[in-house]
N, C-alpha and C positions, 0 to 999 in steps of 0.2 A: 283496668283501663280498656276501653273498647278497641277492638282490632280494626285495622284499616282494611278497606276492600281491596281486592286484587287489582282492580283498575286504578285505584289511587296509588298503590305501590308501583305500578307500571309507570304512571306519570311522574312520580317522584324519582324513580330510577332513571327515566329518560332525561329529566332536568339535571340530575347529578352527572350523567354522562356528558351532556352539553357543557356544563360548567367545567368539567375536567378537560374537555376538548379545547375550550377557549383558554384555560389556564396553561395547558401544554404549549399551545401556539405562542402565547405571550412569553412563556419561559424560554422556549427555544429561540424566539426572536431576540431576547435579551442576551442569551448565552452564546448564540451563534455569531459568526462573523458577518459583517454587512455584505449583502449581495451587490456585486458591481452593477452599475446602471447599464441598461441596455442601449445599444446604438442601433436605432431603427434602420438607418441607411445601410449599415453593414448587414443587418438582419435581412434586408430585402435581397441582398446578393446571396446570402447563405440559404435563404428559405425558398428559393425559386422552385425546388423540387417539391416542397410542401404544397405548393399551389395546385399540383396535379390532383390532389384530393380535397384540400381545405379551401381551394380557390374556386370551387364549383358548387353553386347552390344546390342543395338536395342530393349531393353525391352520396352513394351508398358504399359501405364496406361490403365486399363481395360475399364472404361466408364467415360467420353467419351474417345475414343481411340486416343492416341498420344504418342510420344516417351518420355521416362523418360530422363531428361537432363543429359548430360555428365558433369562431375565435375573436372576432372584432368586438371589443367592449369587455372582454374577459380581463381579469387581473393578471398582469404580466408575471407576478411572482407565482401565481398558481400554474400558469403555463410552464414555467421553469420547473416547478415541483413535479408536474406531470411528466415532463420529458425525462427528468432524473429517475422517476419511478419506472419508466419504460427501459431506461438504460440499465438499471439494476435488476430488471425483471420482477419488480414488485407489482408491475402491471403486465399482464400477459397479452402480447400482440406482436406477431412476427415482424410485420412491416414497420411498426413504430420502434421496435427494438433495433432493427437494422438502421433506421434513420438516426435514432438517439445515441446509439453506441459509438458513433463517429464524432459526436459533438463534445466540445469542452463546455465547462460551466459558462464561460463568457459567450460562446456561440449560442447557447440556449437563451441567455439573457437578451442577446441581440435579436434573435428570431422572435422571442416573446414580445419585445418592444415593437417590432414591425407588425406582427399580426394583431396584437391587442389594440394598438392605437390608444385612444383615450378610454379608460375604463368607465363602465356605466355607473351612474350615481343613483343612490336610493332616493326615495321620496314619493314616487308615484303610488297612488292608492292601489290596493290589491284588486285584481280582476276576478270576479266570481267568489264562490265560497270555498275556503281552504278545507281540504280533508282534515279530519281530526289529528291524524298522524303528523301533519305539517306543523301544527302548534306544539305537539308533544316532542317531536324529534328533530325538525328541520330548521325552524325559523330562528332559533338562537344563534345559528352560525350563518345561515343563508338568507335571513330576513324574510319577512312576510311576503314580499313581492319578488324574492329570488336574487337580490343583489347581495353578494357576499359581504359580511360586515367588516372584514379586513382582507388584505391582499392574499392571505393564506387560504381563504375559503372561496371556492369557485362561485361565480355568478351563474345562476340557472335560468334566469328569466329570458324567455324567447329561445331557449335551446330546444333542439329537436326532442320531442317526447320519446321517440323510440330509442334515441341515444341515452337519455336519462334513465329510462327503464333498463336498458342493457347494462349501464354502469352500476346501478343499484343491485342488479342481479349478480354481477361479478363480485361486488363487495360481499354479498350474501354467500356466494359459493366459493370465494377464495381466489378468484381470478385477479382481483385487485387486493393487495395485502395492506390493509390499513386497520389497525385494531379498533380505533374509534368508530369508523364507518362500518366495520364488520359488526360491531355491537349494535349499532342502530339498525342496519339492514336485516339482522337476524330476527328483529321484531316485526318485520313486514311480510304480509302475504302477497301473493301475486296480484290480487286486486289492489292492495295498498300501493304496490309499485306503479301500476297503471294510473291510479288516481293522482298520486303525487307528481308523476311525470307530466301528465296532461295539465295539471294545475299550473306548474311552473312554466311550462311551454307557452302558456297564453299570457303570462305576466308582461308588464311594461316597466322600464324600457327593455328593448329586445337585443340580444346578441345577433350578429349577422355574419355572413361569410365575407371574406376579403376576395372579391371576384378577380380572377387572374386576367391579365391583359389579353386582348384579342389575338396578339401575335403568338401567344403560347397555346392557343386552341388547336 
């Protein structure tokens, strides 16, 4: 029987990882308890301190320097998952740990409902030519144009490219502890990180910042 090329093996391996990721999310969703619905009005009261960073367009994390993520249009379930990961230190970030460690699960659901608003919907045609690794590793969960296929997968379209690049690098180096994403990120070069991040940053529809009210400036 003829042997498969190394590239073919890589593609099949990536497809298998993507299938496993989706299966795990479905299984956990069925086995887990239903997440309480978020109260956006309560989240507005709880999340006023969050606006200091997430309510300013193009605001930068001080060190290392990269853009603070846009949240409007994101899946609320994913925002909750991210906050929980900061709370348990599965994601390494001092300020986010300090914020998340004081929040209950319901607090997180309320804050997520406030910041996310109406999640973005898929359907827009892709902008530009997708890097090869997008088709191999990313689109099964994040879609061709960056809108996560379920609430568990983050929407990437219109997110800051430098933030996406930083997040992928943290998965690759262990700053974010997620076995599925670590497996994908390990296959990426620095050039891959930049190309994937820039591709998703230009997609439509776009995430945006929830601009804080003028009286908080």
